[in-house]
C-alpha positions in Angstrom: 17.0 -26.0 -16.8 20.6 -27.1 -16.1 21.6 -25.4 -19.3 22.3 -22.4 -17.1 26.0 -23.6 -16.9 26.3 -23.3 -20.7 25.6 -19.6 -20.9 26.3 -18.3 -17.4 29.6 -18.7 -15.7 29.7 -20.7 -12.4 31.1 -17.7 -10.5 28.1 -15.5 -11.6 25.7 -18.2 -10.7 27.2 -18.7 -7.3 27.3 -15.0 -6.6 23.7 -14.6 -7.7 22.7 -17.5 -5.4 24.4 -15.8 -2.5 22.7 -12.5 -3.4 19.3 -14.2 -3.3 20.1 -15.7 0.1 21.4 -12.4 1.4 18.2 -10.7 0.5 16.4 -12.8 3.1 17.9 -10.9 6.0 18.1 -7.6 4.0 14.4 -7.7 3.2 13.5 -8.5 6.8 15.6 -5.6 8.0 14.1 -3.1 5.6 10.6 -4.3 6.4 11.4 -3.8 10.1 12.6 -0.3 9.5 9.5 0.4 7.4 7.3 -0.9 10.2 9.0 1.4 12.7 8.7 4.4 10.5 5.1 3.9 9.6 4.1 3.3 13.3 4.9 7.0 14.1 3.4 8.5 10.9 -0.3 9.4 10.7 -0.3 11.0 7.3 -1.3 8.7 4.4 1.0 10.7 2.1 4.0 10.2 4.3 3.2 6.5 4.9 2.9 6.0 1.1 6.2 7.7 0.5 7.9 5.5 3.1 6.4 2.3 1.6 7.6 3.2 -1.9 11.0 4.1 -0.5 11.2 0.8 1.3 10.3 -1.1 -1.9 12.9 0.8 -3.9 15.6 -0.1 -1.3 14.5 -3.7 -1.6 15.1 -3.6 -5.3 18.4 -1.8 -5.0 19.9 -3.9 -2.2 20.4 -7.1 -4.3 22.1 -5.1 -6.9 24.5 -3.6 -4.4 25.0 -7.0 -2.8 25.8 -8.7 -6.1 28.3 -6.0 -7.0 30.0 -6.2 -3.6 30.2 -10.0 -3.6 31.7 -9.9 -7.1 34.5 -7.6 -6.0 36.6 -10.4 -4.4 36.1 -12.7 -7.4 38.9 -10.7 -9.3 41.3 -9.6 -6.5 44.3 -7.4 -7.4 46.9 -9.9 -6.4 50.5 -10.2 -7.4 52.6 -13.3 -7.8 56.3 -13.8 -7.3 58.7 -12.4 -4.7 57.5 -8.8 -5.0 53.9 -9.7 -4.9 54.3 -12.0 -2.0 56.2 -9.4 0.1 53.6 -6.7 -0.7 50.7 -9.0 0.2 52.3 -10.4 3.3 52.1 -7.1 5.1 48.4 -6.7 4.4 47.8 -10.3 5.4 49.5 -9.7 8.7 47.5 -6.6 9.4 44.2 -8.3 8.7 45.0 -11.5 10.5 42.7 -10.8 13.4 39.9 -9.4 11.3 40.0 -12.3 8.9 40.0 -14.9 11.7 36.3 -14.4 12.4 35.2 -14.3 8.7 37.4 -17.3 7.7 36.2 -19.5 10.5 33.1 -20.8 8.7 35.0 -21.6 5.5 34.9 -25.3 6.1 31.2 -25.1 6.8 30.5 -23.0 3.8 32.0 -25.6 1.5 29.0 -27.8 2.3 27.0 -25.5 0.1 27.8 -27.4 -3.1 27.8 -25.6 -6.5 25.0 -27.9 -7.6 22.8 -26.8 -4.7 23.4 -23.1 -5.5 22.6 -23.9 -9.2 19.3 -25.4 -8.2 18.5 -22.4 -6.1 19.1 -20.0 -9.0 17.1 -22.2 -11.3 14.2 -22.3 -8.9 14.2 -18.5 -8.6 14.3 -18.1 -12.4 11.4 -20.5 -12.8 9.4 -18.4 -10.3 10.2 -15.2 -12.1 9.2 -16.8 -15.4 5.8 -18.0 -14.0 5.0 -14.6 -12.5 6.0 -12.9 -15.7 3.6 -15.1 -17.6 0.8 -14.2 -15.2 1.5 -10.5 -15.8 1.5 -11.0 -19.5 -1.9 -12.8 -19.2 -3.2 -9.8 -17.3 -2.0 -7.4 -20.0 -3.7 -9.6 -22.6 -7.0 -9.5 -20.7 -6.8 -5.7 -20.4 -6.1 -5.3 -24.1 -9.0 -7.6 -24.9 -11.3 -5.6 -22.6 -10.1 -2.4 -24.3 -11.0 -3.7 -27.8 -14.3 -5.5 -27.1 -16.0 -4.1 -24.0 -15.3 -0.4 -24.0 -17.3 2.4 -25.5 -17.3 6.2 -25.0 -19.7 7.7 -22.3 -22.6 9.9 -23.1 -22.2 13.6 -23.7 -23.7 14.7 -20.3 -21.6 12.4 -18.3 -18.5 13.4 -20.3 -19.0 17.0 -19.4 -19.2 16.2 -15.7 -16.0 14.2 -16.0 -14.3 17.1 -17.7 -15.5 19.4 -15.0 -14.0 17.1 -12.3 -10.8 16.9 -14.3 -10.5 20.7 -14.5 -11.2 20.9 -10.8 -8.3 18.6 -10.0 -5.9 20.6 -12.3 -5.4 17.8 -14.8 -4.6 19.0 -18.3 -3.8 15.5 -19.8 -5.9 13.9 -22.5 -8.1 11.4 -20.6 -10.7 9.1 -22.2 -13.9 8.3 -20.3 -15.6 5.1 -21.4 -18.3 2.7 -20.3 -17.3 -1.0 -19.7 -19.5 -4.0 -19.2 -16.6 -6.2 -18.0 -16.0 -4.4 -14.7 -18.1 -3.7 -11.7 -16.3 -0.7 -10.3 -14.6 2.4 -11.9 -10.9 1.8 -12.8 -8.0 3.4 -14.7 -6.4 1.7 -17.7 -3.2 2.7 -19.4 0.0 4.4 -18.5 0.7 7.1 -21.1 -2.8 7.5 -22.5 -5.1 6.8 -19.4 -8.6 5.7 -19.8 -11.2 6.0 -17.0 -13.6 3.0 -17.2 -17.0 3.6 -15.8 -19.0 0.3 -15.6 -22.7 0.3 -16.3 -23.5 -1.3 -13.0 -21.8 1.6 -11.1 -23.6 4.2 -13.3 -27.0 2.7 -12.5 -26.4 1.7 -8.9 -24.7 4.8 -7.5 -26.1 8.3 -7.1 -24.7 11.2 -9.1 -22.7 12.5 -6.1 -21.2 9.0 -5.5 -20.3 8.6 -9.2 -18.5 12.0 -9.1 -16.6 10.9 -5.9 -15.4 7.6 -7.4 -14.4 9.4 -10.7 -12.4 11.9 -8.6 -10.8 8.9 -7.0 -9.7 7.5 -10.3 -8.5 11.0 -11.5 -6.4 11.2 -8.4 -4.6 8.0 -9.4 -3.8 9.6 -12.8 -2.6 12.9 -11.3 -0.3 11.0 -8.9 1.1 8.7 -11.6 0.1 5.7 -9.6 0.0 3.5 -12.6 3.7 3.7 -13.0 4.3 2.9 -9.3 1.9 -0.1 -9.7 4.0 -1.3 -12.6 7.2 -1.0 -10.5 5.4 -3.0 -7.7 4.6 -5.8 -10.1 8.3 -5.9 -11.2 9.5 -6.0 -7.6 7.0 -8.8 -6.8 8.1 -10.7 -9.8 11.8 -10.5 -9.1 11.7 -10.8 -5.3 8.7 -13.1 -5.1 10.2 -15.5 -2.6 10.4 -12.9 0.3 7.1 -12.2 2.2 8.4 -8.8 3.2 8.2 -7.6 -0.4 4.5 -8.6 -0.7 3.8 -7.0 2.7 5.4 -3.7 1.8 3.8 -3.7 -1.7 0.4 -4.4 -0.1 1.1 -1.4 2.2 1.7 0.8 -0.9 -1.6 -0.2 -2.4 -3.5 0.4 0.8 -2.0 3.9 1.4 -2.4 4.7 -2.3 -6.1 4.1 -2.0 -6.2 6.2 1.2 -4.5 9.1 -0.5 -6.9 9.0 -3.4 -9.8 8.7 -1.0 -8.6 11.9 0.7 -8.5 13.7 -2.6 -11.9 12.5 -3.6 -13.4 13.6 -0.3 -11.7 17.0 -0.4 -13.2 17.6 -3.9 -16.7 16.3 -3.3 -16.9 17.2 0.4 -19.1 14.3 1.6 -17.3 11.5 3.4 -20.4 9.6 4.5 -21.8 9.4 0.9 -18.4 8.3 -0.4 -18.2 5.6 2.3 -21.6 4.4 1.1 -20.3 4.1 -2.4 -17.3 2.1 -1.2 -19.6 -0.3 0.7 -21.7 -0.8 -2.4 -18.7 -1.5 -4.6 -17.0 -3.9 -2.2 -19.1 -6.8 -3.6 -18.3 -5.8 -7.2 -14.5 -6.4 -7.2 -13.5 -7.8 -10.6 -10.7 -5.3 -11.6 -7.4 -6.8 -12.8 -4.2 -6.2 -10.8 -2.8 -3.9 -13.5 -5.6 -1.5 -13.2 -6.3 1.2 -10.6 -9.8 0.5 -9.2 -11.8 2.5 -6.7 -12.7 -0.6 -4.7 -9.1 -1.7 -4.1 -7.7 -2.6 -0.6 -9.7 -3.9 2.4 -13.0 -2.1 2.7 -13.4 -2.0 6.5 -10.1 -0.1 7.2 -10.9 2.4 4.4 -14.4 3.1 5.5 -13.4 3.4 9.2 -10.6 5.8 8.1 -12.9 7.9 5.8 -15.5 8.3 8.5 -12.8 9.2 11.1 -13.6 6.2 13.3 -10.0 5.1 13.8 -10.0 3.9 17.4 -7.2 3.3 19.8 -4.2 1.6 18.2 -1.6 2.6 20.8 -1.2 -0.9 22.1 -0.9 -2.3 18.6 1.7 0.3 17.7 3.8 -0.4 20.8 3.7 -4.2 20.0 4.5 -3.5 16.4 7.5 -1.3 17.4 8.8 -4.0 19.7 8.4 -6.7 17.1 10.0 -4.5 14.5 13.0 -3.7 16.7 13.6 -7.4 17.5 13.3 -8.3 13.8 15.7 -5.5 12.8 18.3 -6.6 15.4 17.9 -10.3 14.4 18.3 -9.4 10.7 21.4 -7.4 11.3 23.0 -10.2 13.4 22.1 -12.7 10.8 23.4 -10.5 8.0 26.8 -10.1 9.9 27.2 -13.8 10.1 25.9 -14.4 6.6 28.3 -12.0 5.0 31.2 -13.8 6.6 30.0 -17.2 5.3 29.3 -15.9 1.8 32.5 -14.0 1.4 34.5 -16.9 2.8 32.8 -19.3 0.4 33.4 -17.1 -2.6 37.0 -16.4 -1.6 37.6 -20.1 -1.0 36.5 -20.9 -4.5 38.7 -18.2 -6.0 41.7 -19.4 -4.0 41.3 -23.0 -5.2 41.2 -21.9 -8.8 44.2 -19.6 -8.4 46.3 -22.2 -6.5 45.8 -24.6 -9.5 47.3 -22.0 -11.9 50.0 -20.4 -9.7 52.3 -21.5 -7.0 52.4 -18.5 -4.6 49.2 -16.4 -4.4 48.1 -14.5 -1.4 44.4 -13.4 -1.5 43.6 -10.3 0.4 39.9 -10.1 1.6 38.4 -6.8 2.7 37.4 -6.5 6.3 33.6 -6.7 6.8 31.8 -3.5 7.7 31.2 -2.9 11.4 27.7 -4.1 12.2 27.5 -2.5 15.6 27.3 1.0 14.2 24.5 0.0 11.9 22.6 -1.6 14.8 23.0 1.5 16.9 21.8 3.8 14.1 18.8 1.6 13.4 17.9 1.4 17.0 17.7 5.2 17.5 14.6 5.7 15.4 13.0 2.7 17.0 13.5 4.2 20.5 12.2 7.6 19.4 9.2 6.0 17.8 8.4 4.1 20.9 8.7 7.2 23.1 6.4 9.2 20.8 3.9 6.4 20.7 3.8 6.0 24.5 2.9 9.7 25.0 -0.4 9.2 23.1 -1.3 5.8 24.6 -3.7 7.1 27.3 -5.5 9.4 24.9 -5.9 6.6 22.4 -7.2 4.2 25.0 -9.8 6.8 26.1 -10.9 7.2 22.5 -11.2 3.4 22.1 -13.4 3.2 25.3 -15.8 5.9 24.0 -16.0 4.2 20.6 -16.7 0.9 22.2 -19.5 2.3 24.3 -21.1 3.8 21.2 -20.9 0.5 19.3 -22.3 -1.4 22.2 -25.3 1.0 22.5 -26.0 0.7 18.8 -25.7 -3.1 19.0 -28.1 -3.2 22.0 -30.6 -1.0 20.2 -30.5 -3.3 17.1 -31.0 -6.4 19.2 -34.0 -4.7 20.8 -35.3 -4.1 17.3 -35.2 -7.8 16.6 -31.8 -8.3 15.0 -29.7 -10.6 17.1 -26.4 -12.4 16.2 -25.4 -9.8 13.6 -22.0 -10.2 12.2 -19.3 -7.5 12.3 -19.7 -6.8 8.6 -23.5 -6.5 8.9 -23.2 -4.1 11.8 -20.6 -1.9 10.0 -22.7 -1.8 6.8 -25.9 -1.0 8.7 -24.2 1.7 10.7 -22.5 3.3 7.7 -25.7 3.4 5.7 -27.7 5.0 8.5 -29.9 2.1 9.4 -31.3 3.1 12.8 -33.5 1.2 15.2 -36.3 3.7 14.5 -36.0 2.9 10.8 -36.2 -0.8 11.5 -39.3 -0.4 13.6 -41.0 1.7 11.0 -40.4 -0.9 8.3 -41.6 -3.7 10.7 -44.8 -1.8 11.3 -45.5 -1.8 7.6 -45.5 -5.6 7.7 -42.0 -6.3 6.3 -39.3 -8.5 7.8 -36.2 -7.5 5.9 -32.8 -9.0 6.3 -29.8 -6.8 7.2 -28.7 -6.8 3.5 -32.2 -5.7 2.4 -32.3 -3.0 5.1 -29.0 -1.7 3.8 -30.2 -1.7 0.2 -33.4 0.1 1.2 -31.5 2.8 3.1 -28.9 3.2 0.3 -31.7 3.9 -2.2 -33.5 6.3 0.2 -36.6 4.2 0.7 -38.6 5.7 3.5 -41.7 4.5 5.3 -43.7 7.3 3.5 -42.5 6.0 0.1 -43.6 2.5 1.0 -47.0 3.7 2.0 -47.5 5.7 -1.2 -46.4 2.8 -3.4 -48.6 0.3 -1.5 -51.6 2.5 -2.2 -51.3 1.4 -5.8 -50.2 -2.2 -5.1 -50.6 -3.7 -1.7 -48.5 -6.8 -2.6 -45.2 -5.1 -3.3 -42.1 -6.8 -1.8 -38.8 -5.4 -0.8 -37.0 -6.3 -4.0 -39.7 -4.6 -6.1 -39.6 -1.5 -3.9 -35.8 -1.2 -4.3 -36.0 -1.8 -8.0 -38.6 0.9 -8.5 -36.7 3.3 -6.3 -33.5 2.7 -8.2 -35.2 3.5 -11.5 -36.9 6.6 -10.2 -40.5 5.2 -10.2 -42.6 7.7 -8.2 -46.2 7.7 -7.1 -46.9 10.5 -9.6 -45.5 8.3 -12.4 -47.8 5.5 -11.5 -50.8 7.7 -11.0 -50.4 9.1 -14.6 -50.5 5.6 -16.0 -53.6 4.7 -14.0 -55.3 7.8 -15.3 -54.6 6.5 -18.8 -56.3 3.2 -17.9 -53.2 1.1 -17.6 -52.5 -1.0 -14.5 -48.8 -1.9 -14.8 -47.2 -4.3 -12.3 -44.0 -3.5 -10.4 -41.9 -5.3 -13.1 -43.8 -3.5 -15.8 -43.2 -0.1 -14.1 -39.5 -0.8 -13.8 -39.3 -1.8 -17.5 -41.3 1.3 -18.6 -39.1 3.6 -16.6 -35.9 1.9 -17.8 -36.9 2.3 -21.4 -38.0 5.9 -20.9 -41.7 5.3 -21.6 -43.6 8.3 -20.3 -47.4 9.0 -20.2 -46.8 11.6 -22.9 -45.4 8.8 -25.2 -48.5 6.7 -24.5 -50.8 9.6 -25.5 -48.8 10.3 -28.7 -49.0 6.6 -29.7 -52.7 6.5 -29.0 -53.2 9.6 -31.1 -52.1 7.5 -34.1 -54.9 5.0 -33.5 -52.9 2.4 -31.7 -53.9 1.0 -28.3 -50.7 -0.6 -27.0 -50.6 -2.4 -23.7 -47.7 -2.3 -21.3 -45.5 -5.0 -23.0 -46.2 -3.4 -26.4 -45.2 0.0 -25.1 -41.9 -1.3 -23.8 -41.2 -3.2 -27.1 -42.0 -0.2 -29.3 -39.9 2.1 -27.1 -37.0 -0.4 -27.2 -37.1 -0.5 -31.0 -37.3 3.3 -31.3 -40.8 3.5 -32.8 -42.0 7.0 -32.7 -45.4 8.6 -33.7 -43.6 10.0 -36.7 -42.5 6.5 -37.8 -46.1 5.2 -37.5 -47.4 8.1 -39.5 -44.8 7.6 -42.2 -45.6 3.9 -42.5 -49.3 4.8 -42.8 -48.5 7.4 -45.5 -46.7 4.7 -47.4 -49.9 2.7 -47.7 -49.7 0.4 -44.7 -52.6 1.3 -42.5 -54.2 -0.6 -39.6 -51.0 -2.2 -38.6 -51.0 -3.4 -35.0 -48.2 -2.9 -32.5 -46.6 -6.3 -33.0 -46.5 -5.7 -36.8 -44.9 -2.3 -36.3 -42.3 -3.7 -34.0 -41.5 -6.4 -36.5 -41.2 -3.9 -39.3 -38.9 -1.7 -37.3 -36.7 -4.7 -36.3 -36.3 -5.7 -39.9 -35.5 -2.2 -41.0 -38.6 -1.4 -43.0 -38.7 2.3 -43.6 -40.8 4.5 -46.0 -37.7 4.9 -48.1 -37.3 1.1 -48.5 -41.0 0.8 -49.4 -40.7 3.5 -52.0 -37.5 1.9 -53.4 -39.3 -1.5 -53.8 -42.2 0.1 -55.6 -39.8 1.9 -58.0 -38.4 -1.5 -59.0 -41.9 -2.6 -60.1 -43.0 -4.5 -57.0 -46.7 -4.0 -56.5 -49.3 -5.2 -54.0 -46.6 -5.5 -51.4 -47.5 -6.8 -48.0 -45.6 -6.3 -44.9 -44.4 -10.0 -45.0 -43.2 -9.6 -48.5 -41.3 -6.4 -47.6 -39.6 -8.2 -44.7 -38.7 -11.1 -47.1 -37.1 -8.6 -49.5 -35.2 -6.9 -46.7 -34.0 -10.2 -45.2 -32.9 -11.5 -48.6 -31.0 -8.2 -49.2 -32.3 -8.1 -52.8 -32.6 -4.3 -53.1 
């Protein structure tokens, strides 16, 4: 990559290198100011605006630095007697000011042009690699759009439109199902598409689905996709500074908080929405370029949604102190760094001019006063610390109350037989409403569920009464079967109707029957045609779309006494009364079902 010197001048490379180095202290200072500002803000909207502003300043500061450092590279100097006399006065007036900035000139010359060239090349290589990663993400999203996306059903589409109107969105938005994702997400910038994965549609309740769709619509209304694109550009160009990634992560976290607030305000059920977030935490497969409902750390979002934010006064005070120290250090480092960089760039210019001219006086501008900037930056820090201190006692009392509640819940769960629970298990069980009484009821029924199984049972609304009713039909049901039947809506009445028809389906059969939409009425209709299908045959016939009308039409075409397997095979091969009539018109007689299938498979007609 040393071909840089062939198409970029050494002066530009050197200035770019110093700009990259300057951003180290600039980024730290901006991050410290951002930390101070967010420590005193409670509103997610305000914190989000501060985070975006901080990232914008991080992108602008290298541009300003590069322009400012390039200014001495072409100084307005004069040669000869007149020029010397004019510059001499200026040089005399700036003698004291220049003494401090010119002191490190000898040291700055140790930064060889080759070292600066390698620095710029390393930065360019990093930008190139991250750009390739972004291009790969765009390719995956486009591939997903082409192969794994299909429009949603009419009923769900109407619900989505109702939510869209409720949020005041008049844009054209597509709503599609996607098998490649596990949580709802937004795709596209100018023509947004809300992707609703099949797993979320089957694993969440209607209210939870509406809440997460409202979350995605909030992303569209707030134009978060464009901000996300800007974040990716900032992370690509300034990848080497941890402060950029930290501020960008803060943007993503507060963006999700803002959309959570809008979803809850529209749907009105924070607990139900928190349950949906908990379920989707294990489904995280959305690419970075997409806005997904399960982005950002789950624990903080759930605690915030439920209003469990405990005392953070001590943390805020510590953060303010650390931010203030970081800010002062960054400003001091920047003051010294500016002198070194300007001296180095000025020295290089002086050497080149001395080679072409005998008498040249270079006038360097006096560096800006860092003390005023330090004083101005310190004022908001002091005010933030004062405001935070006034709420410290109240926050500590709130933390004490929350701790007592958590300890009492923990003691009760240990008394119910659950010891050594992890923090994630405790949070999930508490959010989903798993109480010690519920645990004891399940234990009395002979089950020994794990914490995850208890959460799953509670999410699906499995009560002890439901377990007793289902066990009346099958005493050997396990927890997974109970959860599966509850998810699919298998009720005791549904089972009783099949028993009245003389069928004894197992738990897996019941789930399959319910998934495929096999009802007792469908069984009666098929039996009225003379068929006597069992459970597996009923599922197979329903999957292939065999209706009583189809059976009667096949019989009317001359094929009577077909069993269920033959009918399924005929339907799979596309044998219809129209095809049978077409074959006979071409002179084919004494056709059997196997011959019809052979004709269909060979595509002769």
